[in-house]
Each structure stands twice: as structure tokens, then as C-alpha cells.
N, C-alpha and C positions, 0 to 999 in steps of 0.2 A: 401712563406709568405702568399700569398692569401688564400691558403688552410687552413692554421692555423687560419686566421681571420674568414673564413667561419665556421670552426669547433667550434670556440669560440662562435660565434653568434648562431649557432645551439644549443650548450649546454646551453646558456643563455635562449633561447626561450623554450627549453625543460623543464628547471627548473622553469621558470615562468608560463608557460601555461600547461605543462604536457599533458598526454593522459587521455581522459575521461574514467571513469569506471562506470558501471551500479550501480543502487541502491542496497545495500546489504540487504539481508533478515534479518539478525540479528539486523540491525538498523531500520527496519520498523516494526518488530513484537512487540506487546504489551505483555510483559511477567509478568507484575505486576497484581496480582489477584485483582479483584474488591472487595470492602469491603462489598457489599451486594450480595445476591444470585439472580440468574437469574430465570425466570419462570420455573417451574418444567417440562413443556412440551418440553422445548428446551435443558435441561441439558443432556449432552452427547447424543445429538440427531440432530446435524447439520452436514451435509456434504458440501464440497465445490466442485461444479461441474465444471463449465466453468468460466474462466477469459479471457476476450477479451479486446482489445483496447490499450494494452500496446505496447511498442516498445523496440526493442533490441538497445543497445548502440553501436554507431559507435565511436571507440576510437579516431578517428581524428576529431570528431565533438563535441557532448555534451552528458552528462549523461542522461539516460532514465530509466524508470521503465518497466521491462519486465513482460509479463503475468505470466510466471513460477515463477519468484521471488516474485511477489505480491501474487500469490496464496499460495506459501509456507509461506510467512509472515502472511497471513490471517489464514492459518491452524494452525500455531504455536500459534497465538493469541487466536483463539477459543479453542485450546487445553489447554492453560494456564488457561483459564476461566472455564474449565470443560464442554465445549459445543460441542467439536468435536467428531464425531463418523464416523466410516467407513461405516457401514450399517445403515444410519440415516433415520428417518422419514421425516426430512426436508432437502431440498437441497438449497444451495445458489448459485445463478448465479451472476457474477460480470462483470461490464463493466466500464473500465476506459474511461470515456466520454471525459475528457480533462485534460491535465497536462499543465498548463500555466506557462511558464518559461521565465525569462528575458534573453536577449541576452548578456548584459554586465552590470557592475555596481559594487559598493562597497558592497552593501547588496543585496542578491538574495532572493526574495520572490517567492516561488513556491506555486501554488494553485492547488490541485488535486480535480477534480470533478468526483466522482465515484458513480455509480448506483448499488445498492444491491437489488436483488430480492430473497426473501425467500419463497419457495414453499413447500406445503405439497405433498409428493410423492404419497400418497394414492389416492387423488382425484384431484391433480394438481392445487388446489386452491392457490391463492397468499396470504400469511400471512403478508408479508411486502414488500413494494416497495418504497425504499428511494433513493434519490439522495443527496449525502453529498458533500459539498464543504468545504475544509480545507486548509487554508494558513499556511505557515511556512517560517520564514526568517532566513537565515544563513548569518552572517557578516564576515568581514575580521578577526575578533578575533577568529572565528571558524576555518577558513582556509584561508591562504593567496592566494593560487593558485585558480584561477577562476573555473576550472573544478571540483576541490575538493569541493569548496563552493557550486556549483550547485548540486553535488551529495548529500551533506549533507542536502540541502534544499529539494531535492526530497524525501529523506528518512524521514525527519521530517514531511513533508506534508502528506506522505502516512501513517506514524504512527499516526499522529493526526486524519486522516480520519478514521482509524481503531478504534481509541479510541472513536470517536463519534458514530460509528456503535455499539460498545459494549454498550455504554450508551443507545442507542435506543433499543437494544436487551434486556437490563435490565428492561426497562419499557414496553416491548411488552405485550399486552394483547391478549392471544389466547383464543377464545371462545371454551371451551371444548365440548359444545353441538354440535358444527359444525363438530367436529372430531369424527367420529364413525367408527367402524370396520364393514365391510360387513359380513353378516351372511350367 
């Protein structure tokens, strides 16, 4: 009888709390094409080099954003905008500076703080160096289970961060006089 009670309690806890899963690439990527065009210099001319600062998810603890998953979401987002290239003139380095997550609550607000450095590969000059902070809230209506709600908040915050990056890239002013080929 005692074993049955323990099994029932374990099943209830598993159903209520579940196991944590990492942020999913498809939920972080921005696939909607911007209505305006990006500066000509960066169209099909950005590569994503390094992504650091992310964390792997421990299924027994909490959902996280891994370097590899964020890098893939960023690459898919840049590709959807017509900005990604394998052999690009500009390379982007990314640092997940902070992912502020709640420990518990009904509504989970996650804020990602991510630094993006866009560098000209020819002369190593920095074209853009931006730290973007983006909050996103997932509530009980989005997911009843806490670990699922946290994953959704992580994904939403990362996606919102990429959306802000794309807006900044859209307004980027690259001085073409400063960019020249060596003869």
C-alpha cells in the first residue's frame, strides 16, 4: 500500500512539475520578413561566428538557452531576412550576458541581455556593438506547468531580443568610404 501511495505522489509531482527542456530553436527564430529592406552592404553578407554565455538545460532543474540553439535561431532569423551568408564580409559575435529568470510564480518574466558585435572581416573594424535587453512574460494561460512556462518565457525573450537586433540592423548606417579593398 505504501508503495502505491509513493507511486501516486511521484506521478502527481511529475505531472505538475515535469522535466525541464531547453529553449527550442523554432520558437526563438524570427521567420517573418521585415517590410523594409536592409542596408545593401549587409544583405547576404553576415556570418555568425561565436555565441558564448548560454547554458545547457539540466532536466531536473530549469530551462535554459544553449549557445548552439541560440546560434541556430539567430542564423535562421538572419537567413529569413536575406542577411546570412557562409563566406560573409561581416561576422557577428554574440554573448548571452544575462538571462534573468524567476524562481517561481504565476507569470514568468524572463529578460535576456545579449551583446552583439558586428565586425568587418577585412579590417576587423567594429561596425556595431550593441547590448540588447528584452523581456517576455509567459503566464498560466500559456502553460500550466512551471517548467514549460519558463521555457516559453525563455524562447519569447530570446525571440524578442533577435527582433530588436533586426530592427537595429535595418537602421545600420555603414560608411562605404571606410570600407575599401586593398590594392
